[in-house]
PyMOL Python script that loads the backbone (N, CA, C, O; Angstrom):
from pymol import cmd

cmd.read_pdbstr("""\
ATOM      1  N   MET A   1     -18.441  -6.654   6.783  1.00  0.00           N
ATOM      2  CA  MET A   1     -17.026  -6.675   7.046  1.00  0.00           C
ATOM      3  C   MET A   1     -16.201  -6.544   5.776  1.00  0.00           C
ATOM      4  O   MET A   1     -14.972  -6.602   5.813  1.00  0.00           O
ATOM      5  N   LYS A   2     -16.879  -6.369   4.666  1.00  0.00           N
ATOM      6  CA  LYS A   2     -16.160  -6.176   3.413  1.00  0.00           C
ATOM      7  C   LYS A   2     -15.252  -4.946   3.495  1.00  0.00           C
ATOM      8  O   LYS A   2     -14.163  -4.933   2.921  1.00  0.00           O
ATOM      9  N   HIS A   3     -15.702  -3.924   4.203  1.00  0.00           N
ATOM     10  CA  HIS A   3     -14.905  -2.700   4.320  1.00  0.00           C
ATOM     11  C   HIS A   3     -13.604  -2.947   5.083  1.00  0.00           C
ATOM     12  O   HIS A   3     -12.577  -2.346   4.769  1.00  0.00           O
ATOM     13  N   LEU A   4     -13.644  -3.821   6.073  1.00  0.00           N
ATOM     14  CA  LEU A   4     -12.428  -4.155   6.821  1.00  0.00           C
ATOM     15  C   LEU A   4     -11.409  -4.802   5.891  1.00  0.00           C
ATOM     16  O   LEU A   4     -10.236  -4.428   5.901  1.00  0.00           O
ATOM     17  N   GLY A   5     -11.839  -5.755   5.097  1.00  0.00           N
ATOM     18  CA  GLY A   5     -10.942  -6.404   4.146  1.00  0.00           C
ATOM     19  C   GLY A   5     -10.375  -5.421   3.137  1.00  0.00           C
ATOM     20  O   GLY A   5      -9.194  -5.487   2.793  1.00  0.00           O
ATOM     21  N   THR A   6     -11.210  -4.513   2.666  1.00  0.00           N
ATOM     22  CA  THR A   6     -10.762  -3.501   1.713  1.00  0.00           C
ATOM     23  C   THR A   6      -9.727  -2.579   2.348  1.00  0.00           C
ATOM     24  O   THR A   6      -8.723  -2.240   1.722  1.00  0.00           O
ATOM     25  N   ALA A   7      -9.970  -2.179   3.580  1.00  0.00           N
ATOM     26  CA  ALA A   7      -9.021  -1.303   4.282  1.00  0.00           C
ATOM     27  C   ALA A   7      -7.690  -2.004   4.512  1.00  0.00           C
ATOM     28  O   ALA A   7      -6.627  -1.412   4.321  1.00  0.00           O
ATOM     29  N   ILE A   8      -7.752  -3.258   4.920  1.00  0.00           N
ATOM     30  CA  ILE A   8      -6.514  -4.017   5.142  1.00  0.00           C
ATOM     31  C   ILE A   8      -5.765  -4.179   3.826  1.00  0.00           C
ATOM     32  O   ILE A   8      -4.546  -4.020   3.772  1.00  0.00           O
ATOM     33  N   ASN A   9      -6.491  -4.492   2.780  1.00  0.00           N
ATOM     34  CA  ASN A   9      -5.862  -4.651   1.476  1.00  0.00           C
ATOM     35  C   ASN A   9      -5.127  -3.375   1.060  1.00  0.00           C
ATOM     36  O   ASN A   9      -4.006  -3.440   0.557  1.00  0.00           O
ATOM     37  N   GLY A  10      -5.746  -2.238   1.267  1.00  0.00           N
ATOM     38  CA  GLY A  10      -5.101  -0.973   0.933  1.00  0.00           C
ATOM     39  C   GLY A  10      -3.868  -0.695   1.783  1.00  0.00           C
ATOM     40  O   GLY A  10      -2.922  -0.049   1.332  1.00  0.00           O
ATOM     41  N   ALA A  11      -3.889  -1.187   3.009  1.00  0.00           N
ATOM     42  CA  ALA A  11      -2.758  -0.972   3.910  1.00  0.00           C
ATOM     43  C   ALA A  11      -1.568  -1.871   3.585  1.00  0.00           C
ATOM     44  O   ALA A  11      -0.421  -1.479   3.799  1.00  0.00           O
ATOM     45  N   VAL A  12      -1.828  -3.059   3.077  1.00  0.00           N
ATOM     46  CA  VAL A  12      -0.725  -3.993   2.840  1.00  0.00           C
ATOM     47  C   VAL A  12      -0.303  -4.082   1.378  1.00  0.00           C
ATOM     48  O   VAL A  12       0.747  -4.646   1.071  1.00  0.00           O
ATOM     49  N   ASP A  13      -1.099  -3.540   0.486  1.00  0.00           N
ATOM     50  CA  ASP A  13      -0.779  -3.600  -0.941  1.00  0.00           C
ATOM     51  C   ASP A  13      -1.011  -2.232  -1.559  1.00  0.00           C
ATOM     52  O   ASP A  13      -2.106  -1.931  -2.035  1.00  0.00           O
ATOM     53  N   SER A  14       0.020  -1.414  -1.546  1.00  0.00           N
ATOM     54  CA  SER A  14      -0.094  -0.044  -2.035  1.00  0.00           C
ATOM     55  C   SER A  14       0.610   0.103  -3.382  1.00  0.00           C
ATOM     56  O   SER A  14       1.785   0.466  -3.428  1.00  0.00           O
ATOM     57  N   PRO A  15      -0.095  -0.176  -4.472  1.00  0.00           N
ATOM     58  CA  PRO A  15       0.550  -0.095  -5.777  1.00  0.00           C
ATOM     59  C   PRO A  15       0.925   1.331  -6.182  1.00  0.00           C
ATOM     60  O   PRO A  15       1.848   1.525  -6.973  1.00  0.00           O
ATOM     61  N   VAL A  16       0.224   2.324  -5.652  1.00  0.00           N
ATOM     62  CA  VAL A  16       0.521   3.717  -5.966  1.00  0.00           C
ATOM     63  C   VAL A  16       1.633   4.203  -5.045  1.00  0.00           C
ATOM     64  O   VAL A  16       1.482   4.175  -3.824  1.00  0.00           O
ATOM     65  N   GLN A  17       2.721   4.639  -5.604  1.00  0.00           N
ATOM     66  CA  GLN A  17       3.875   5.180  -4.891  1.00  0.00           C
ATOM     67  C   GLN A  17       4.551   4.165  -3.961  1.00  0.00           C
ATOM     68  O   GLN A  17       5.344   4.567  -3.110  1.00  0.00           O
ATOM     69  N   GLY A  18       4.271   2.896  -4.092  1.00  0.00           N
ATOM     70  CA  GLY A  18       5.021   1.856  -3.411  1.00  0.00           C
ATOM     71  C   GLY A  18       4.694   1.558  -1.972  1.00  0.00           C
ATOM     72  O   GLY A  18       5.051   0.485  -1.484  1.00  0.00           O
ATOM     73  N   GLY A  19       4.035   2.448  -1.269  1.00  0.00           N
ATOM     74  CA  GLY A  19       3.636   2.203   0.107  1.00  0.00           C
ATOM     75  C   GLY A  19       4.794   1.931   1.048  1.00  0.00           C
ATOM     76  O   GLY A  19       5.930   2.333   0.795  1.00  0.00           O
ATOM     77  N   VAL A  20       4.490   1.245   2.133  1.00  0.00           N
ATOM     78  CA  VAL A  20       5.460   0.949   3.185  1.00  0.00           C
ATOM     79  C   VAL A  20       6.610   0.100   2.641  1.00  0.00           C
ATOM     80  O   VAL A  20       7.758   0.262   3.053  1.00  0.00           O
ATOM     81  N   LYS A  21       6.298  -0.790   1.728  1.00  0.00           N
ATOM     82  CA  LYS A  21       7.334  -1.658   1.161  1.00  0.00           C
ATOM     83  C   LYS A  21       8.461  -0.829   0.546  1.00  0.00           C
ATOM     84  O   LYS A  21       9.635  -1.161   0.712  1.00  0.00           O
ATOM     85  N   LEU A  22       8.119   0.227  -0.150  1.00  0.00           N
ATOM     86  CA  LEU A  22       9.131   1.079  -0.772  1.00  0.00           C
ATOM     87  C   LEU A  22       9.938   1.832   0.288  1.00  0.00           C
ATOM     88  O   LEU A  22      11.157   1.951   0.163  1.00  0.00           O
ATOM     89  N   TYR A  23       9.277   2.338   1.318  1.00  0.00           N
ATOM     90  CA  TYR A  23      10.001   2.991   2.415  1.00  0.00           C
ATOM     91  C   TYR A  23      10.996   2.019   3.043  1.00  0.00           C
ATOM     92  O   TYR A  23      12.149   2.364   3.301  1.00  0.00           O
ATOM     93  N   ARG A  24      10.524   0.807   3.279  1.00  0.00           N
ATOM     94  CA  ARG A  24      11.371  -0.217   3.885  1.00  0.00           C
ATOM     95  C   ARG A  24      12.588  -0.496   3.013  1.00  0.00           C
ATOM     96  O   ARG A  24      13.720  -0.506   3.497  1.00  0.00           O
ATOM     97  N   GLN A  25      12.349  -0.719   1.739  1.00  0.00           N
ATOM     98  CA  GLN A  25      13.433  -1.053   0.820  1.00  0.00           C
ATOM     99  C   GLN A  25      14.436   0.092   0.671  1.00  0.00           C
ATOM    100  O   GLN A  25      15.633  -0.143   0.510  1.00  0.00           O
ATOM    101  N   THR A  26      13.950   1.311   0.724  1.00  0.00           N
ATOM    102  CA  THR A  26      14.819   2.459   0.519  1.00  0.00           C
ATOM    103  C   THR A  26      15.553   2.870   1.787  1.00  0.00           C
ATOM    104  O   THR A  26      16.782   2.942   1.798  1.00  0.00           O
ATOM    105  N   PHE A  27      14.822   3.134   2.838  1.00  0.00           N
ATOM    106  CA  PHE A  27      15.413   3.756   4.024  1.00  0.00           C
ATOM    107  C   PHE A  27      15.918   2.786   5.078  1.00  0.00           C
ATOM    108  O   PHE A  27      16.765   3.153   5.893  1.00  0.00           O
ATOM    109  N   LEU A  28      15.416   1.555   5.081  1.00  0.00           N
ATOM    110  CA  LEU A  28      15.873   0.596   6.085  1.00  0.00           C
ATOM    111  C   LEU A  28      16.947  -0.329   5.541  1.00  0.00           C
ATOM    112  O   LEU A  28      17.348  -1.283   6.208  1.00  0.00           O
ATOM    113  N   ASP A  29      17.403  -0.054   4.359  1.00  0.00           N
ATOM    114  CA  ASP A  29      18.490  -0.812   3.759  1.00  0.00           C
ATOM    115  C   ASP A  29      19.805  -0.415   4.443  1.00  0.00           C
ATOM    116  O   ASP A  29      20.077   0.774   4.605  1.00  0.00           O
ATOM    117  N   PRO A  30      20.612  -1.386   4.841  1.00  0.00           N
ATOM    118  CA  PRO A  30      21.886  -1.063   5.500  1.00  0.00           C
ATOM    119  C   PRO A  30      22.775  -0.131   4.682  1.00  0.00           C
ATOM    120  O   PRO A  30      23.518   0.667   5.255  1.00  0.00           O
ATOM    121  N   ALA A  31      22.713  -0.217   3.359  1.00  0.00           N
ATOM    122  CA  ALA A  31      23.516   0.672   2.514  1.00  0.00           C
ATOM    123  C   ALA A  31      23.079   2.123   2.692  1.00  0.00           C
ATOM    124  O   ALA A  31      23.913   3.027   2.728  1.00  0.00           O
ATOM    125  N   TYR A  32      21.762   2.342   2.805  1.00  0.00           N
ATOM    126  CA  TYR A  32      21.274   3.709   3.025  1.00  0.00           C
ATOM    127  C   TYR A  32      21.746   4.226   4.378  1.00  0.00           C
ATOM    128  O   TYR A  32      22.200   5.364   4.500  1.00  0.00           O
ATOM    129  N   GLU A  33      21.632   3.381   5.380  1.00  0.00           N
ATOM    130  CA  GLU A  33      22.049   3.787   6.722  1.00  0.00           C
ATOM    131  C   GLU A  33      23.537   4.099   6.768  1.00  0.00           C
ATOM    132  O   GLU A  33      23.951   5.039   7.446  1.00  0.00           O
ATOM    133  N   SER A  34      24.338   3.328   6.059  1.00  0.00           N
ATOM    134  CA  SER A  34      25.785   3.583   6.019  1.00  0.00           C
ATOM    135  C   SER A  34      26.103   4.882   5.295  1.00  0.00           C
ATOM    136  O   SER A  34      27.005   5.620   5.692  1.00  0.00           O
ATOM    137  N   ALA A  35      25.366   5.153   4.243  1.00  0.00           N
ATOM    138  CA  ALA A  35      25.604   6.363   3.448  1.00  0.00           C
ATOM    139  C   ALA A  35      25.082   7.626   4.123  1.00  0.00           C
ATOM    140  O   ALA A  35      25.515   8.729   3.791  1.00  0.00           O
ATOM    141  N   HIS A  36      24.150   7.474   5.073  1.00  0.00           N
ATOM    142  CA  HIS A  36      23.524   8.635   5.721  1.00  0.00           C
ATOM    143  C   HIS A  36      23.507   8.477   7.244  1.00  0.00           C
ATOM    144  O   HIS A  36      22.431   8.441   7.840  1.00  0.00           O
ATOM    145  N   PRO A  37      24.659   8.384   7.874  1.00  0.00           N
ATOM    146  CA  PRO A  37      24.682   8.184   9.330  1.00  0.00           C
ATOM    147  C   PRO A  37      24.041   9.336  10.103  1.00  0.00           C
ATOM    148  O   PRO A  37      23.590   9.152  11.234  1.00  0.00           O
ATOM    149  N   GLU A  38      24.001  10.517   9.498  1.00  0.00           N
ATOM    150  CA  GLU A  38      23.390  11.674  10.155  1.00  0.00           C
ATOM    151  C   GLU A  38      21.869  11.515  10.293  1.00  0.00           C
ATOM    152  O   GLU A  38      21.232  12.257  11.042  1.00  0.00           O
ATOM    153  N   GLN A  39      21.304  10.569   9.586  1.00  0.00           N
ATOM    154  CA  GLN A  39      19.857  10.331   9.641  1.00  0.00           C
ATOM    155  C   GLN A  39      19.493   9.112  10.484  1.00  0.00           C
ATOM    156  O   GLN A  39      18.369   8.616  10.409  1.00  0.00           O
ATOM    157  N   LYS A  40      20.430   8.637  11.278  1.00  0.00           N
ATOM    158  CA  LYS A  40      20.206   7.436  12.075  1.00  0.00           C
ATOM    159  C   LYS A  40      18.963   7.552  12.960  1.00  0.00           C
ATOM    160  O   LYS A  40      18.165   6.617  13.029  1.00  0.00           O
ATOM    161  N   GLU A  41      18.797   8.672  13.626  1.00  0.00           N
ATOM    162  CA  GLU A  41      17.640   8.839  14.504  1.00  0.00           C
ATOM    163  C   GLU A  41      16.332   8.767  13.718  1.00  0.00           C
ATOM    164  O   GLU A  41      15.367   8.148  14.165  1.00  0.00           O
ATOM    165  N   ASP A  42      16.305   9.397  12.559  1.00  0.00           N
ATOM    166  CA  ASP A  42      15.096   9.356  11.721  1.00  0.00           C
ATOM    167  C   ASP A  42      14.831   7.948  11.204  1.00  0.00           C
ATOM    168  O   ASP A  42      13.682   7.508  11.165  1.00  0.00           O
ATOM    169  N   VAL A  43      15.879   7.242  10.810  1.00  0.00           N
ATOM    170  CA  VAL A  43      15.731   5.865  10.327  1.00  0.00           C
ATOM    171  C   VAL A  43      15.227   4.967  11.446  1.00  0.00           C
ATOM    172  O   VAL A  43      14.366   4.116  11.221  1.00  0.00           O
ATOM    173  N   ASP A  44      15.758   5.154  12.655  1.00  0.00           N
ATOM    174  CA  ASP A  44      15.292   4.364  13.796  1.00  0.00           C
ATOM    175  C   ASP A  44      13.826   4.647  14.104  1.00  0.00           C
ATOM    176  O   ASP A  44      13.069   3.732  14.428  1.00  0.00           O
ATOM    177  N   THR A  45      13.427   5.911  14.002  1.00  0.00           N
ATOM    178  CA  THR A  45      12.026   6.280  14.219  1.00  0.00           C
ATOM    179  C   THR A  45      11.138   5.633  13.158  1.00  0.00           C
ATOM    180  O   THR A  45      10.076   5.100  13.479  1.00  0.00           O
ATOM    181  N   LEU A  46      11.562   5.677  11.913  1.00  0.00           N
ATOM    182  CA  LEU A  46      10.803   5.048  10.832  1.00  0.00           C
ATOM    183  C   LEU A  46      10.673   3.548  11.077  1.00  0.00           C
ATOM    184  O   LEU A  46       9.597   2.978  10.900  1.00  0.00           O
ATOM    185  N   ARG A  47      11.757   2.916  11.480  1.00  0.00           N
ATOM    186  CA  ARG A  47      11.744   1.476  11.765  1.00  0.00           C
ATOM    187  C   ARG A  47      10.692   1.148  12.832  1.00  0.00           C
ATOM    188  O   ARG A  47       9.912   0.208  12.674  1.00  0.00           O
ATOM    189  N   LEU A  48      10.679   1.921  13.904  1.00  0.00           N
ATOM    190  CA  LEU A  48       9.718   1.690  14.987  1.00  0.00           C
ATOM    191  C   LEU A  48       8.280   1.953  14.538  1.00  0.00           C
ATOM    192  O   LEU A  48       7.363   1.236  14.940  1.00  0.00           O
ATOM    193  N   GLN A  49       8.084   2.970  13.715  1.00  0.00           N
ATOM    194  CA  GLN A  49       6.739   3.275  13.231  1.00  0.00           C
ATOM    195  C   GLN A  49       6.227   2.175  12.308  1.00  0.00           C
ATOM    196  O   GLN A  49       5.042   1.842  12.339  1.00  0.00           O
ATOM    197  N   ILE A  50       7.104   1.612  11.495  1.00  0.00           N
ATOM    198  CA  ILE A  50       6.688   0.512  10.622  1.00  0.00           C
ATOM    199  C   ILE A  50       6.332  -0.710  11.459  1.00  0.00           C
ATOM    200  O   ILE A  50       5.372  -1.414  11.148  1.00  0.00           O
ATOM    201  N   LEU A  51       7.093  -0.968  12.513  1.00  0.00           N
ATOM    202  CA  LEU A  51       6.765  -2.084  13.408  1.00  0.00           C
ATOM    203  C   LEU A  51       5.396  -1.882  14.044  1.00  0.00           C
ATOM    204  O   LEU A  51       4.611  -2.825  14.140  1.00  0.00           O
ATOM    205  N   GLU A  52       5.107  -0.666  14.476  1.00  0.00           N
ATOM    206  CA  GLU A  52       3.802  -0.377  15.079  1.00  0.00           C
ATOM    207  C   GLU A  52       2.683  -0.534  14.039  1.00  0.00           C
ATOM    208  O   GLU A  52       1.633  -1.108  14.326  1.00  0.00           O
ATOM    209  N   TYR A  53       2.920  -0.027  12.851  1.00  0.00           N
ATOM    210  CA  TYR A  53       1.959  -0.142  11.752  1.00  0.00           C
ATOM    211  C   TYR A  53       1.670  -1.616  11.463  1.00  0.00           C
ATOM    212  O   TYR A  53       0.513  -2.014  11.328  1.00  0.00           O
ATOM    213  N   ALA A  54       2.734  -2.422  11.371  1.00  0.00           N
ATOM    214  CA  ALA A  54       2.576  -3.850  11.104  1.00  0.00           C
ATOM    215  C   ALA A  54       1.792  -4.539  12.220  1.00  0.00           C
ATOM    216  O   ALA A  54       0.988  -5.432  11.955  1.00  0.00           O
ATOM    217  N   SER A  55       2.022  -4.128  13.457  1.00  0.00           N
ATOM    218  CA  SER A  55       1.308  -4.700  14.585  1.00  0.00           C
ATOM    219  C   SER A  55      -0.194  -4.411  14.499  1.00  0.00           C
ATOM    220  O   SER A  55      -1.016  -5.292  14.751  1.00  0.00           O
ATOM    221  N   VAL A  56      -0.539  -3.195  14.149  1.00  0.00           N
ATOM    222  CA  VAL A  56      -1.948  -2.817  14.018  1.00  0.00           C
ATOM    223  C   VAL A  56      -2.602  -3.604  12.877  1.00  0.00           C
ATOM    224  O   VAL A  56      -3.718  -4.101  13.024  1.00  0.00           O
ATOM    225  N   ILE A  57      -1.910  -3.714  11.750  1.00  0.00           N
ATOM    226  CA  ILE A  57      -2.459  -4.470  10.625  1.00  0.00           C
ATOM    227  C   ILE A  57      -2.620  -5.940  10.998  1.00  0.00           C
ATOM    228  O   ILE A  57      -3.602  -6.580  10.619  1.00  0.00           O
ATOM    229  N   ASP A  58      -1.656  -6.471  11.740  1.00  0.00           N
ATOM    230  CA  ASP A  58      -1.753  -7.866  12.185  1.00  0.00           C
ATOM    231  C   ASP A  58      -2.979  -8.084  13.073  1.00  0.00           C
ATOM    232  O   ASP A  58      -3.661  -9.102  12.951  1.00  0.00           O
ATOM    233  N   GLN A  59      -3.256  -7.141  13.953  1.00  0.00           N
ATOM    234  CA  GLN A  59      -4.449  -7.225  14.802  1.00  0.00           C
ATOM    235  C   GLN A  59      -5.720  -7.159  13.954  1.00  0.00           C
ATOM    236  O   GLN A  59      -6.684  -7.882  14.206  1.00  0.00           O
ATOM    237  N   ALA A  60      -5.710  -6.293  12.957  1.00  0.00           N
ATOM    238  CA  ALA A  60      -6.868  -6.191  12.058  1.00  0.00           C
ATOM    239  C   ALA A  60      -7.065  -7.501  11.296  1.00  0.00           C
ATOM    240  O   ALA A  60      -8.199  -7.926  11.073  1.00  0.00           O
ATOM    241  N   LEU A  61      -5.974  -8.134  10.901  1.00  0.00           N
ATOM    242  CA  LEU A  61      -6.079  -9.425  10.215  1.00  0.00           C
ATOM    243  C   LEU A  61      -6.635 -10.505  11.138  1.00  0.00           C
ATOM    244  O   LEU A  61      -7.384 -11.374  10.692  1.00  0.00           O
ATOM    245  N   ASP A  62      -6.279 -10.459  12.407  1.00  0.00           N
ATOM    246  CA  ASP A  62      -6.846 -11.417  13.360  1.00  0.00           C
ATOM    247  C   ASP A  62      -8.363 -11.256  13.445  1.00  0.00           C
ATOM    248  O   ASP A  62      -9.099 -12.243  13.447  1.00  0.00           O
ATOM    249  N   LEU A  63      -8.823 -10.014  13.514  1.00  0.00           N
ATOM    250  CA  LEU A  63     -10.262  -9.757  13.534  1.00  0.00           C
ATOM    251  C   LEU A  63     -10.903 -10.210  12.225  1.00  0.00           C
ATOM    252  O   LEU A  63     -11.966 -10.830  12.221  1.00  0.00           O
ATOM    253  N   HIS A  64     -10.246  -9.892  11.128  1.00  0.00           N
ATOM    254  CA  HIS A  64     -10.764 -10.265   9.816  1.00  0.00           C
ATOM    255  C   HIS A  64     -10.927 -11.784   9.702  1.00  0.00           C
ATOM    256  O   HIS A  64     -11.893 -12.264   9.108  1.00  0.00           O
ATOM    257  N   ALA A  65      -9.995 -12.525  10.264  1.00  0.00           N
ATOM    258  CA  ALA A  65     -10.079 -14.000  10.222  1.00  0.00           C
ATOM    259  C   ALA A  65     -11.341 -14.508  10.914  1.00  0.00           C
ATOM    260  O   ALA A  65     -11.897 -15.537  10.530  1.00  0.00           O
ATOM    261  N   GLN A  66     -11.783 -13.788  11.924  1.00  0.00           N
ATOM    262  CA  GLN A  66     -12.964 -14.207  12.674  1.00  0.00           C
ATOM    263  C   GLN A  66     -14.269 -13.932  11.932  1.00  0.00           C
ATOM    264  O   GLN A  66     -15.260 -14.633  12.137  1.00  0.00           O
ATOM    265  N   VAL A  67     -14.273 -12.921  11.078  1.00  0.00           N
ATOM    266  CA  VAL A  67     -15.528 -12.498  10.455  1.00  0.00           C
ATOM    267  C   VAL A  67     -15.598 -12.752   8.948  1.00  0.00           C
ATOM    268  O   VAL A  67     -16.673 -12.677   8.352  1.00  0.00           O
ATOM    269  N   CYS A  68     -14.467 -13.047   8.346  1.00  0.00           N
ATOM    270  CA  CYS A  68     -14.439 -13.211   6.888  1.00  0.00           C
ATOM    271  C   CYS A  68     -14.888 -14.614   6.494  1.00  0.00           C
ATOM    272  O   CYS A  68     -14.400 -15.609   7.030  1.00  0.00           O
ATOM    273  N   LYS A  69     -15.817 -14.677   5.559  1.00  0.00           N
ATOM    274  CA  LYS A  69     -16.309 -15.965   5.074  1.00  0.00           C
ATOM    275  C   LYS A  69     -15.463 -16.484   3.901  1.00  0.00           C
ATOM    276  O   LYS A  69     -15.532 -17.663   3.552  1.00  0.00           O
ATOM    277  N   ASP A  70     -14.678 -15.607   3.308  1.00  0.00           N
ATOM    278  CA  ASP A  70     -13.862 -15.953   2.139  1.00  0.00           C
ATOM    279  C   ASP A  70     -12.423 -16.209   2.576  1.00  0.00           C
ATOM    280  O   ASP A  70     -11.607 -15.289   2.642  1.00  0.00           O
ATOM    281  N   SER A  71     -12.128 -17.462   2.871  1.00  0.00           N
ATOM    282  CA  SER A  71     -10.799 -17.788   3.397  1.00  0.00           C
ATOM    283  C   SER A  71      -9.688 -17.528   2.378  1.00  0.00           C
ATOM    284  O   SER A  71      -8.567 -17.191   2.762  1.00  0.00           O
ATOM    285  N   ALA A  72      -9.983 -17.678   1.092  1.00  0.00           N
ATOM    286  CA  ALA A  72      -8.966 -17.411   0.066  1.00  0.00           C
ATOM    287  C   ALA A  72      -8.579 -15.933   0.082  1.00  0.00           C
ATOM    288  O   ALA A  72      -7.400 -15.596  -0.028  1.00  0.00           O
ATOM    289  N   PHE A  73      -9.567 -15.055   0.217  1.00  0.00           N
ATOM    290  CA  PHE A  73      -9.289 -13.618   0.290  1.00  0.00           C
ATOM    291  C   PHE A  73      -8.470 -13.298   1.541  1.00  0.00           C
ATOM    292  O   PHE A  73      -7.513 -12.526   1.490  1.00  0.00           O
ATOM    293  N   HIS A  74      -8.856 -13.897   2.648  1.00  0.00           N
ATOM    294  CA  HIS A  74      -8.126 -13.654   3.896  1.00  0.00           C
ATOM    295  C   HIS A  74      -6.668 -14.116   3.772  1.00  0.00           C
ATOM    296  O   HIS A  74      -5.750 -13.406   4.181  1.00  0.00           O
ATOM    297  N   GLU A  75      -6.468 -15.286   3.216  1.00  0.00           N
ATOM    298  CA  GLU A  75      -5.094 -15.790   3.058  1.00  0.00           C
ATOM    299  C   GLU A  75      -4.296 -14.921   2.092  1.00  0.00           C
ATOM    300  O   GLU A  75      -3.087 -14.758   2.260  1.00  0.00           O
ATOM    301  N   ALA A  76      -4.959 -14.365   1.087  1.00  0.00           N
ATOM    302  CA  ALA A  76      -4.282 -13.443   0.170  1.00  0.00           C
ATOM    303  C   ALA A  76      -3.829 -12.190   0.917  1.00  0.00           C
ATOM    304  O   ALA A  76      -2.734 -11.680   0.678  1.00  0.00           O
ATOM    305  N   LEU A  77      -4.675 -11.696   1.824  1.00  0.00           N
ATOM    306  CA  LEU A  77      -4.289 -10.541   2.638  1.00  0.00           C
ATOM    307  C   LEU A  77      -3.089 -10.876   3.515  1.00  0.00           C
ATOM    308  O   LEU A  77      -2.152 -10.084   3.621  1.00  0.00           O
ATOM    309  N   ARG A  78      -3.117 -12.045   4.142  1.00  0.00           N
ATOM    310  CA  ARG A  78      -1.982 -12.479   4.983  1.00  0.00           C
ATOM    311  C   ARG A  78      -0.700 -12.546   4.155  1.00  0.00           C
ATOM    312  O   ARG A  78       0.364 -12.132   4.614  1.00  0.00           O
ATOM    313  N   SER A  79      -0.804 -13.058   2.959  1.00  0.00           N
ATOM    314  CA  SER A  79       0.361 -13.167   2.082  1.00  0.00           C
ATOM    315  C   SER A  79       0.902 -11.786   1.713  1.00  0.00           C
ATOM    316  O   SER A  79       2.112 -11.561   1.725  1.00  0.00           O
ATOM    317  N   ARG A  80      -0.004 -10.867   1.387  1.00  0.00           N
ATOM    318  CA  ARG A  80       0.429  -9.501   1.058  1.00  0.00           C
ATOM    319  C   ARG A  80       1.086  -8.838   2.253  1.00  0.00           C
ATOM    320  O   ARG A  80       2.053  -8.090   2.109  1.00  0.00           O
ATOM    321  N   MET A  81       0.557  -9.114   3.430  1.00  0.00           N
ATOM    322  CA  MET A  81       1.157  -8.591   4.667  1.00  0.00           C
ATOM    323  C   MET A  81       2.590  -9.098   4.789  1.00  0.00           C
ATOM    324  O   MET A  81       3.507  -8.326   5.069  1.00  0.00           O
ATOM    325  N   SER A  82       2.774 -10.374   4.581  1.00  0.00           N
ATOM    326  CA  SER A  82       4.115 -10.965   4.684  1.00  0.00           C
ATOM    327  C   SER A  82       5.068 -10.353   3.667  1.00  0.00           C
ATOM    328  O   SER A  82       6.226 -10.080   3.980  1.00  0.00           O
ATOM    329  N   ASN A  83       4.584 -10.141   2.467  1.00  0.00           N
ATOM    330  CA  ASN A  83       5.441  -9.603   1.415  1.00  0.00           C
ATOM    331  C   ASN A  83       5.814  -8.144   1.618  1.00  0.00           C
ATOM    332  O   ASN A  83       6.908  -7.729   1.234  1.00  0.00           O
ATOM    333  N   SER A  84       4.945  -7.376   2.202  1.00  0.00           N
ATOM    334  CA  SER A  84       5.222  -5.940   2.290  1.00  0.00           C
ATOM    335  C   SER A  84       5.685  -5.456   3.654  1.00  0.00           C
ATOM    336  O   SER A  84       6.405  -4.461   3.736  1.00  0.00           O
ATOM    337  N   LEU A  85       5.293  -6.132   4.725  1.00  0.00           N
ATOM    338  CA  LEU A  85       5.585  -5.588   6.047  1.00  0.00           C
ATOM    339  C   LEU A  85       6.429  -6.462   6.947  1.00  0.00           C
ATOM    340  O   LEU A  85       7.188  -5.936   7.761  1.00  0.00           O
ATOM    341  N   ARG A  86       6.332  -7.744   6.836  1.00  0.00           N
ATOM    342  CA  ARG A  86       7.016  -8.623   7.789  1.00  0.00           C
ATOM    343  C   ARG A  86       8.479  -8.806   7.432  1.00  0.00           C
ATOM    344  O   ARG A  86       8.839  -9.581   6.546  1.00  0.00           O
ATOM    345  N   VAL A  87       9.297  -8.077   8.142  1.00  0.00           N
ATOM    346  CA  VAL A  87      10.740  -8.149   7.972  1.00  0.00           C
ATOM    347  C   VAL A  87      11.338  -7.861   9.339  1.00  0.00           C
ATOM    348  O   VAL A  87      10.702  -7.203  10.162  1.00  0.00           O
ATOM    349  N   ASN A  88      12.515  -8.328   9.589  1.00  0.00           N
ATOM    350  CA  ASN A  88      13.174  -8.039  10.853  1.00  0.00           C
ATOM    351  C   ASN A  88      13.699  -6.604  10.814  1.00  0.00           C
ATOM    352  O   ASN A  88      14.727  -6.331  10.194  1.00  0.00           O
ATOM    353  N   TYR A  89      12.996  -5.700  11.471  1.00  0.00           N
ATOM    354  CA  TYR A  89      13.396  -4.301  11.500  1.00  0.00           C
ATOM    355  C   TYR A  89      14.211  -3.960  12.734  1.00  0.00           C
ATOM    356  O   TYR A  89      14.662  -2.824  12.878  1.00  0.00           O
ATOM    357  N   VAL A  90      14.402  -4.892  13.600  1.00  0.00           N
ATOM    358  CA  VAL A  90      15.083  -4.607  14.847  1.00  0.00           C
ATOM    359  C   VAL A  90      16.576  -4.769  14.652  1.00  0.00           C
ATOM    360  O   VAL A  90      17.039  -5.779  14.121  1.00  0.00           O
ATOM    361  N   THR A  91      17.322  -3.773  15.082  1.00  0.00           N
ATOM    362  CA  THR A  91      18.778  -3.854  14.960  1.00  0.00           C
ATOM    363  C   THR A  91      19.356  -4.466  16.223  1.00  0.00           C
ATOM    364  O   THR A  91      18.661  -4.585  17.232  1.00  0.00           O
ATOM    365  N   ASP A  92      20.597  -4.846  16.174  1.00  0.00           N
ATOM    366  CA  ASP A  92      21.258  -5.469  17.305  1.00  0.00           C
ATOM    367  C   ASP A  92      21.838  -4.456  18.269  1.00  0.00           C
ATOM    368  O   ASP A  92      22.576  -4.837  19.178  1.00  0.00           O
ATOM    369  N   GLU A  93      21.541  -3.214  18.111  1.00  0.00           N
ATOM    370  CA  GLU A  93      22.118  -2.176  18.966  1.00  0.00           C
ATOM    371  C   GLU A  93      21.472  -2.131  20.313  1.00  0.00           C
ATOM    372  O   GLU A  93      21.846  -1.310  21.150  1.00  0.00           O
TER     373      GLU A  93
END
""", "prot")
cmd.dss("prot")
cmd.show_as("cartoon", "prot")
cmd.util.cbc("prot")
cmd.orient("prot")
């Protein structure tokens, strides 16, 4: 199951080109949305795709918790998930 942990780590901690965290910070920022109202549909699509991505990673982490013998590594993955993906992406619209 080492490969599962490695895959999850790559999904939640992308040091090269910033990964999902950078997309979130750039395109889901209210200032970006205000400055680019013509891209609202694309921003909404990105928001939904990130939510789906986060859901899949969360499911993988649940499986990882069942098979991983290294609880410190697992908790580090959970922490990275929280730092990079867990944000309220849902708008009030």
